[in-house]
C-alpha positions in Angstrom: 0.0 0.0 0.0 1.4 3.4 -1.0 1.7 6.0 1.8 -0.8 8.8 2.0 0.3 11.7 -0.3 1.8 14.7 1.4 -0.2 17.2 -0.7 -3.4 15.4 0.0 -3.4 16.3 3.7 -5.9 19.1 4.3 -5.0 22.2 6.3 -2.2 22.4 8.9 -0.1 25.0 7.0 2.2 25.5 10.0 3.1 21.8 10.2 3.5 21.5 6.4 6.0 24.5 6.4 8.0 23.2 9.5 8.5 19.8 7.9 9.5 21.3 4.6 12.0 23.6 6.2 13.5 20.7 8.2 13.8 18.7 5.0 15.6 21.6 3.3 18.0 22.2 6.2 18.4 19.2 8.6 20.7 21.5 10.7 17.5 23.2 11.9 17.1 20.4 14.4 13.9 18.7 13.5 10.3 19.2 14.5 8.2 18.5 17.5 4.5 18.2 16.6 2.1 18.7 19.5 -1.6 18.1 19.1 -4.6 16.2 20.1 -5.3 12.6 19.0 -6.6 12.1 15.5 -5.1 15.1 13.8 -3.1 13.3 11.1 0.2 14.1 12.7 1.7 10.7 11.9 0.1 10.7 8.4 1.9 13.9 7.4 5.2 12.9 8.8 5.2 9.5 7.1 4.3 11.2 3.8 7.3 13.5 4.0 9.7 10.7 3.3 8.4 10.4 -0.2 9.4 14.0 -1.0 13.0 13.8 0.0 15.6 13.4 -2.8 17.4 10.1 -3.0 20.8 9.6 -1.5 24.0 8.0 -2.9 25.5 5.4 -0.6 28.6 3.2 -0.8 27.7 -0.4 -1.7 27.6 -2.9 1.3 28.0 0.0 3.8 25.5 -0.5 6.6 26.0 3.1 7.7 24.9 4.8 4.5 28.2 6.5 3.8 28.2 9.2 1.1 30.7 8.1 -1.6 31.7 11.7 -2.2 32.5 12.2 1.5 32.7 8.9 3.3 33.0 8.8 7.1 36.7 8.1 7.9 35.6 6.4 11.2 32.9 4.3 9.6 32.9 0.8 11.2 32.5 -0.7 7.7 35.3 1.4 6.3 37.6 2.9 5.4 36.1 3.3 2.0 38.5 3.8 -0.8 38.0 6.6 -3.3 35.8 5.5 -6.2 34.2 2.7 -4.2 31.1 1.2 -5.9 28.0 3.1 -4.9 24.2 3.1 -5.7 21.3 5.5 -5.2 18.4 4.7 -2.9 15.4 6.6 -1.6 15.7 8.5 1.7 14.6 6.4 4.6 12.0 7.0 7.3 13.0 5.0 10.4 10.4 4.7 13.1 11.6 4.3 16.7 9.1 2.3 18.9 8.3 3.8 22.3 9.5 0.5 24.0 12.8 0.2 22.1 15.8 -0.9 24.1 18.9 1.3 24.2 21.0 -1.3 22.3 18.3 -1.4 19.5 18.6 2.4 19.2 22.4 3.0 19.2 23.6 -0.5 18.3 25.4 -3.2 20.2 28.5 -5.3 20.2 28.4 -9.1 19.5 29.9 -10.3 22.7 30.3 -13.9 21.6 32.4 -12.9 18.6 34.4 -10.4 20.6 35.4 -13.2 23.0 35.7 -16.1 20.6 37.4 -14.4 17.6 38.8 -11.2 19.1 37.0 -9.0 16.6 34.7 -6.0 17.1 31.5 -7.0 15.5 29.2 -4.0 15.8 25.6 -4.4 15.0 24.2 -1.1 13.9 21.0 0.3 15.5 18.2 2.6 14.4 20.5 5.7 14.5 22.7 4.2 11.8 19.6 3.2 9.7 18.3 6.8 9.9 21.6 8.4 8.8 20.9 10.9 5.9 17.1 10.3 6.3 14.3 10.8 8.8 14.0 9.4 12.3 10.4 9.5 13.5 9.4 9.0 17.1 5.6 8.8 17.7 4.6 9.7 21.3 8.0 11.0 22.0 6.8 12.2 25.4 6.3 8.6 26.5 9.9 7.6 25.5 12.3 6.8 28.4 14.4 9.9 29.3 17.7 8.2 28.7 16.6 7.3 25.1 15.5 10.8 24.5 18.8 12.1 25.7 20.6 9.7 23.4 18.5 10.7 20.4 18.9 14.4 20.9 22.6 14.2 21.5 23.1 12.3 18.3 20.9 14.8 16.4 22.9 17.7 17.8 26.4 16.2 17.3 25.7 14.3 14.1 27.4 11.2 15.5 26.5 8.2 17.6 29.0 6.6 19.9 28.7 3.2 21.6 30.9 2.4 24.6 30.7 -1.3 25.6 33.1 -3.3 27.7 36.1 -1.2 26.8 35.3 -1.0 23.1 34.4 2.3 21.5 32.6 2.5 18.2 31.5 5.8 16.5 29.7 6.5 13.3 27.9 9.3 11.5 24.2 9.8 12.4 22.8 12.9 10.7 19.1 12.8 10.4 16.0 14.9 10.6 14.4 14.2 14.0 10.7 14.4 14.1 8.6 13.7 17.2 4.9 13.7 17.7 3.1 13.9 21.0 -0.3 14.4 22.6 0.1 16.9 25.5 -2.8 15.2 27.4 -0.5 12.2 27.9 2.3 14.3 29.5 4.9 16.8 28.6 8.6 16.6 27.7 11.0 18.2 30.2 11.8 21.8 29.2 15.4 21.0 28.6 14.4 18.3 26.1 11.8 20.6 24.5 14.7 23.0 23.8 16.6 20.4 21.9 13.9 20.2 19.2 14.5 22.9 16.5 10.9 23.7 15.7 7.5 23.1 17.3 4.0 23.2 15.8 0.7 23.0 17.6 -2.0 21.2 15.6 -5.7 20.8 16.2 -8.6 19.5 14.3 -10.6 22.1 12.3 -14.0 23.1 13.5 -15.1 24.0 10.0 -17.7 21.4 8.8 -16.7 21.8 5.2 -13.0 21.1 5.9 -13.9 18.1 8.1 -16.1 16.7 5.3 -13.2 17.0 2.8 -10.8 15.2 5.2 -13.2 12.3 5.6 -13.9 12.2 1.9 -10.2 12.0 1.0 -9.5 9.4 3.7 -12.3 7.1 2.5 -11.1 7.5 -1.1 -7.6 6.5 0.0 -8.7 3.4 1.9 -10.9 2.3 -1.1 -8.1 2.6 -3.6 -4.7 3.6 -2.2 -2.8 3.4 -5.5 -5.4 5.2 -7.5 -5.7 8.0 -4.8 -1.9 8.4 -4.6 -1.8 8.7 -8.4 -4.1 11.7 -8.3 -1.6 13.6 -6.2 1.6 12.1 -7.7 2.2 15.2 -9.9 1.7 17.6 -7.0 4.0 15.6 -4.7 6.6 15.4 -7.5 6.5 19.2 -8.0 6.8 19.8 -4.2 9.8 17.4 -4.1 11.4 19.3 -6.9 10.9 22.6 -5.1 12.5 21.1 -1.9 15.5 19.8 -3.9 15.9 23.3 -5.6 15.8 25.0 -2.1 18.5 22.6 -0.9 20.7 23.6 -3.8 20.1 27.3 -3.1 20.6 27.0 0.7 24.5 27.4 0.7 24.1 30.7 -1.3 21.6 32.4 1.1 23.2 35.2 3.1 22.2 36.2 6.6 22.9 40.0 6.8 23.8 41.7 10.1 20.4 43.5 10.2 18.5 40.2 10.1 20.9 38.7 12.7 20.2 41.7 14.9 16.5 41.2 14.5 16.9 37.6 15.6 18.9 38.6 18.7 16.3 41.3 19.5 13.4 38.8 19.2 15.0 36.1 21.3 16.0 38.7 24.0 12.5 40.1 24.0 11.0 36.7 24.8 13.6 36.0 27.4 14.5 32.5 26.2 17.2 30.7 28.0 20.6 30.1 26.3 21.7 30.7 22.8 20.2 27.7 21.0 17.0 29.7 20.2 19.1 32.3 18.3 21.0 29.7 16.3 17.9 27.7 15.4 16.0 30.8 14.5 18.8 31.9 12.2 19.0 28.5 10.5 15.3 28.4 10.0 15.2 31.9 8.6 17.9 30.9 6.1 16.0 27.8 5.1 12.8 29.8 4.7 14.6 32.3 2.4 15.8 29.4 0.3 12.3 28.0 0.2 11.0 31.3 -1.0 13.7 31.4 -3.7 15.6 34.3 -2.1 19.4 34.6 -1.6 19.2 36.9 1.4 17.2 36.7 4.6 14.5 39.3 5.1 12.3 40.4 8.0 9.6 38.1 6.9 11.9 35.1 7.1 12.8 36.1 10.6 9.2 36.5 11.5 8.3 33.0 10.2 11.3 31.4 11.9 10.5 33.0 15.3 6.9 31.7 15.2 8.2 28.1 14.7 11.4 28.2 16.8 10.4 30.1 20.0 7.0 28.9 21.3 8.2 25.8 23.1 11.3 27.7 24.5 9.1 30.2 26.4 7.9 27.7 29.0 9.2 29.0 32.3 7.8 26.0 34.3 6.1 22.7 33.4 2.6 24.1 33.8 3.0 26.9 31.3 1.4 26.6 27.9 3.7 27.2 24.9 3.1 30.1 22.7 4.3 33.6 21.7 2.6 37.0 21.5 2.2 38.3 18.0 2.2 41.9 19.2 5.5 41.3 21.2 7.0 39.6 18.1 6.2 42.5 15.8 7.4 45.1 18.4 10.7 43.2 18.7 11.1 43.2 14.9 10.4 46.9 14.7 12.8 47.7 17.5 15.6 46.0 15.6 14.8 47.9 12.3 17.7 50.3 11.6 15.5 52.8 10.0 12.4 53.2 7.7 8.9 51.8 8.2 8.2 48.5 9.9 7.4 45.3 8.1 4.4 45.1 5.8 1.9 43.1 7.7 -0.4 42.8 4.6 2.2 40.8 2.7 3.1 37.6 4.6 5.9 35.6 3.1 5.7 32.4 1.1 4.4 29.6 3.3 4.2 31.8 6.4 1.9 30.6 9.1 -1.4 32.6 9.4 -1.7 35.3 11.9 -3.3 33.5 14.8 -2.2 35.1 18.1 -1.0 33.0 21.0 -1.6 29.3 21.3 -5.1 28.3 22.2 -6.1 26.8 25.5 -6.6 28.1 29.1 -4.0 30.5 30.5 -1.6 29.1 33.1 -2.8 29.7 36.7 -1.1 32.6 38.5 -0.3 32.5 42.1 -2.9 34.3 44.2 -5.5 34.6 41.4 -8.9 33.2 41.9 -10.7 31.7 38.9 -14.0 33.3 38.1 -16.9 31.2 39.3 -20.5 31.2 38.4 -23.4 30.7 40.7 -22.8 27.8 43.1 -25.3 26.0 45.3 -25.3 23.5 48.2 -22.8 25.4 50.3 -20.1 25.1 47.7 -17.4 27.8 47.9 -15.6 29.4 45.0 -12.2 27.8 44.1 -9.1 29.5 45.7 -5.9 29.8 43.7 -2.7 28.2 44.8 0.4 30.1 45.7 3.9 29.7 44.1 5.1 26.1 44.0 8.2 25.2 46.0 10.7 22.3 46.0 8.9 19.4 47.8 10.4 16.5 49.7 10.9 13.3 47.8 8.6 10.6 49.1 9.4 7.0 48.1 7.6 3.7 47.8 9.0 1.1 50.1 11.1 -1.7 48.7 12.5 -2.3 45.2 10.4 -2.4 42.1 10.7 -3.1 38.4 8.6 -0.3 37.0 9.2 2.2 34.2 12.4 4.2 34.5 11.9 7.4 36.5 13.4 9.3 39.5 11.4 8.4 42.6 11.8 4.9 44.1 14.4 2.2 44.0 14.0 -0.3 41.2 15.8 -2.8 38.9 16.1 -0.9 35.6 18.1 -1.0 32.4 20.2 1.9 33.5 21.9 2.6 36.8 24.6 1.1 38.9 25.5 -2.6 38.5 24.4 -4.5 41.6 24.8 -8.1 40.3 24.7 -10.4 37.2 22.0 -12.6 35.8 22.0 -15.3 33.0 20.5 -14.8 29.6 16.8 -15.0 29.4 16.0 -13.7 32.8 16.0 -10.1 31.8 18.5 -9.3 29.1 20.2 -6.0 29.2 23.9 -4.9 29.0 26.4 -7.8 28.7 28.7 -8.3 31.6 32.1 -9.2 30.2 33.9 -10.5 33.4 30.9 -12.6 34.4 30.6 -14.1 30.9 34.3 -15.0 30.9 34.0 -16.7 34.3 31.1 -18.7 33.1 32.8 -19.9 30.0 36.3 -20.5 31.4 35.7 -23.8 33.2 34.4 -25.4 30.0 37.3 -24.6 27.6 39.0 -28.0 27.7 35.8 -30.0 27.3 34.8 -27.8 24.3 38.2 -28.5 22.6 39.6 -25.0 22.6 42.7 -24.8 20.4 43.0 -21.1 19.5 43.7 -17.9 21.4 40.0 -17.0 21.8 37.5 -18.4 24.2 34.9 -20.9 23.1 31.7 -19.2 24.2 28.2 -20.7 24.1 24.9 -18.8 24.5 24.4 -20.2 27.9 27.6 -18.6 29.1 26.3 -15.1 28.5 25.8 -13.0 31.6 24.1 -9.6 31.8 24.4 -6.8 34.3 21.7 -6.4 36.9 21.3 -2.7 37.5 19.6 -0.7 40.1 18.2 2.8 39.4 15.0 4.7 40.0 11.5 4.1 38.8 8.4 6.3 38.3 5.4 5.6 40.4 1.6 6.3 40.4 1.0 9.1 42.8 -2.7 9.2 43.7 -3.9 12.2 45.6 -7.0 11.8 47.7 -8.0 15.4 48.6 -10.5 16.5 51.2 -12.7 19.2 49.6 -15.2 19.5 52.5 -16.3 22.6 54.3 -13.7 22.1 57.0 -11.1 22.8 54.3 -12.9 25.8 53.0 -11.1 28.5 54.8 -9.5 30.6 52.1 -6.0 30.8 53.5 -6.1 27.2 54.6 -7.2 25.9 51.1 -4.6 28.1 49.5 -1.8 26.5 51.6 -3.1 23.0 50.8 -3.3 23.7 47.0 0.2 25.2 47.0 1.6 22.0 48.8 -0.3 19.7 46.4 0.8 21.7 43.4 4.4 21.5 44.6 4.1 17.7 44.9 2.6 17.6 41.3 5.7 19.5 40.1 7.9 17.0 41.9 5.9 14.2 40.2 6.5 15.8 36.8 10.2 15.9 37.4 10.3 12.3 38.6 8.3 11.0 35.6 5.3 9.7 37.7 1.7 9.1 36.7 -0.7 11.0 38.8 -4.4 10.8 39.7 -6.8 12.9 41.7 -9.7 11.7 44.0 -11.7 14.3 45.8 -14.4 13.8 48.5 -17.0 16.2 49.9 -20.7 16.4 50.9 -21.9 12.8 50.7 -19.5 11.1 48.3 -16.2 10.9 46.5 -15.3 11.1 42.8 -12.4 10.4 40.6 -11.6 13.9 39.4 -8.7 12.8 37.2 -8.0 9.2 36.2 -4.3 8.2 36.5 -2.4 9.9 33.7 1.1 11.0 32.7 -0.3 14.5 32.1 0.6 16.4 35.3 -0.7 19.6 33.6 -4.2 18.1 33.7 -3.9 17.4 37.4 -2.8 20.9 38.1 -5.7 22.3 36.1 -8.2 20.1 38.0 -6.7 21.2 41.3 -6.9 24.8 40.3 -10.7 24.5 39.8 -11.3 22.5 43.0 -14.2 23.9 45.1 -15.0 23.1 48.7 -18.1 22.7 50.8 -20.3 20.2 52.7 -19.5 17.4 55.1 -16.5 15.2 55.1 -17.1 11.6 53.7 -13.6 10.4 54.6 -14.5 6.7 54.3 -15.9 7.2 50.8 -12.7 9.0 49.7 -10.5 6.2 50.9 -12.7 3.5 49.4 -12.6 5.4 46.0 -8.9 5.6 46.2 -8.7 1.9 46.9 -10.9 1.1 43.9 -8.7 3.2 41.6 -5.6 1.5 42.9 -7.0 -1.9 42.3 -7.9 -1.1 38.7 -4.5 0.4 38.0 -2.8 -2.6 39.5 -4.4 -4.6 36.7 -3.7 -2.1 33.9 -0.1 -1.3 34.9 1.1 -4.0 37.4 4.7 -2.9 37.5 4.0 0.7 38.4 3.9 0.8 42.2 1.5 3.3 43.8 2.0 6.1 46.4 -1.2 7.3 48.1 -1.2 10.9 49.3 -4.2 11.6 51.5 -4.7 15.4 52.0 -7.1 15.9 55.0 -7.4 17.3 58.5 -8.6 13.8 59.6 -12.3 14.7 60.3 -15.0 12.3 59.2 -18.5 13.9 59.5 -20.7 12.3 56.8 -23.1 9.8 58.3 -23.8 8.4 61.8 -20.9 6.0 61.8 -18.5 8.1 59.7 -15.5 7.7 62.0 -15.8 3.9 62.3 -16.3 3.5 58.5 -13.2 5.7 57.9 -11.1 3.4 60.2 -12.4 0.3 58.3 -11.5 1.9 55.0 -8.1 2.8 56.2 -7.6 -0.8 57.3 -8.2 -2.0 53.8 -5.3 0.1 52.5 -2.9 -0.5 55.5 0.0 -2.7 54.6 -0.9 -2.9 50.9 0.0 0.6 49.7 2.7 3.1 50.7 0.8 6.1 52.0 1.3 9.6 53.2 -1.2 11.6 55.2 -0.7 15.3 54.6 -2.1 16.9 57.8 -4.0 20.2 56.9 -5.2 20.9 60.5 -4.3 24.4 61.6 -4.7 26.7 64.6 -3.7 26.5 68.2 -6.4 23.9 69.2 -5.7 20.7 67.2 -7.4 17.4 67.5 -4.7 15.2 66.0 -7.2 13.3 63.8 -4.9 13.2 60.8 -2.1 11.6 62.9 -4.6 9.0 64.1 -5.6 8.3 60.5 -2.0 7.8 59.5 -1.6 5.2 62.2 -4.6 3.3 60.8 -3.2 3.5 57.3 0.3 2.6 58.4 1.3 5.9 56.7 3.8 8.6 57.2 2.2 11.7 58.9 3.4 14.9 57.3 2.0 18.3 58.4 1.3 20.5 55.4 4.0 23.0 56.6 6.6 20.3 56.3 6.1 19.3 52.7 8.7 21.7 51.5 12.2 20.2 51.4 14.0 23.1 53.1 11.2 23.3 55.8 11.9 19.6 56.6 15.6 20.3 57.1 14.8 23.2 59.4 12.4 21.2 61.4 14.8 18.3 61.9 17.6 20.7 63.0 15.1 22.3 65.5 14.0 19.0 67.0 17.6 17.8 67.3 18.6 20.9 69.1 15.6 20.6 71.5 16.6 17.0 72.3 20.2 18.0 72.9 19.1 20.8 75.3 
């Protein structure tokens, strides 16, 4: 089946332009495509490969060396001048979310290294993507160490493998394209910065456009070859334009005035570091080549800034990406040496439409209260949280085997070596010394005659490594009337928001259960999107009685379901309450029974929200029934804990 034609995709001019510019100049750094599910992100990326010019490669070279400029360090080289070569289409290599590190960067054949004394390097996906496209769908779900590896290779243009004292390096220049759904979690800001361009995509609300999308998709599924044939001429013309722009690219000049505009824009938006300036300059040059110009203009800088800066403006994980059009135009005008500003009525070739800032709700500001409509049943308006602080790191007891993260101890693919294990248990990085020890006693019986060891598959040993895992952090928050005091709820929300920020940094899943009046509800099912949890927390209203038992039982139900869905991800339950139970005649007894169901099965924390001089200590009593750690809300901050410990130690000494 032929891929969906690139020119048949309806709408999304920003994404179309960003992909074309990255194809023209791979030095731009690739594209990160952010958008909701079902917006044809993957369809357009896969269609791009068919537009790229073919590449000349040396025959039998697994690393796609260019015969005109072969890599002198190629593991299959060195390639002599005039080596036989052939031309092949540019590749689109897809990296699965669950790929192992050895599959990505390549691996050494340990058996041949020991038996024959040769370095037999098996290339990975980075080698396959050299001089082509490397596509990572759901890049936000990729393990952090793999993302680091990808982005380092994309920035340096080389991949290096260090295994058991052997070093192998090869060229790995590719266009890195990632797609993600922000609802499933964000990339860390420092990783966002490593992508050259970013584009926000959303499905159109225009019925006519939606009808055309469906019509084309159904036509493609009915007759893929015939449908592709209808757009073959348009795709061929676009491919020729890209190839012409690639030839023109080295001739494009970046004058000092344009460079000054780039610096002014980046300084105006207060982006960190200098990567934004460099990427914007490269993108502006690529856009000028795409427009057929040999000198960068203000319009090229404007288009480049719209694509290169939005994701670099995130000051914290809960900020929405986007840039202000007014601020961009003002920065461009401030950098103009003289004369009138840019002509806003004449957008450049392929420039994204004027659209203002990225859509979506604005980030919550400390101290601001969301506007609330009429409320009934004693419900109080939501109170905004204060500024988040650095929270303590709470851990799940024991050692797990969950997804790599930064919270609790776990056996992972990366970390310090704590032992060895035979092949088949859980393969990972080969352990050379243990493999030699396993094979050595059998050399005589195996008839060894040469210098190398005779190694069998059963001799292979792999490192057992201990690192950190991400957990499921389930918040069970009391939203009853006893929590409704404005300053008290503000303090609680600030502490929970700080723990959410900590969960984001430690790559946890989060969920939110709230209880008030006569029942409890799952306000947010467990998700990787910490942003969604922060948004639900911001709109949390209070009022009514305190159904503590119902809240704990709902939390237990959610944890049971998640244990089936994701059995390796261990949970951490955070109960945010003052410990009161006032809903129903036997509320206190039912709360104790519910706590008993969770005790011993789940690592729990009770965040005590009780305040004032007269305290009942009910939250501490609940912590005993849960077998949980009791933490006053004022001691959630990391620095506050240190101060409290020092004070208590000095009191004991006195």
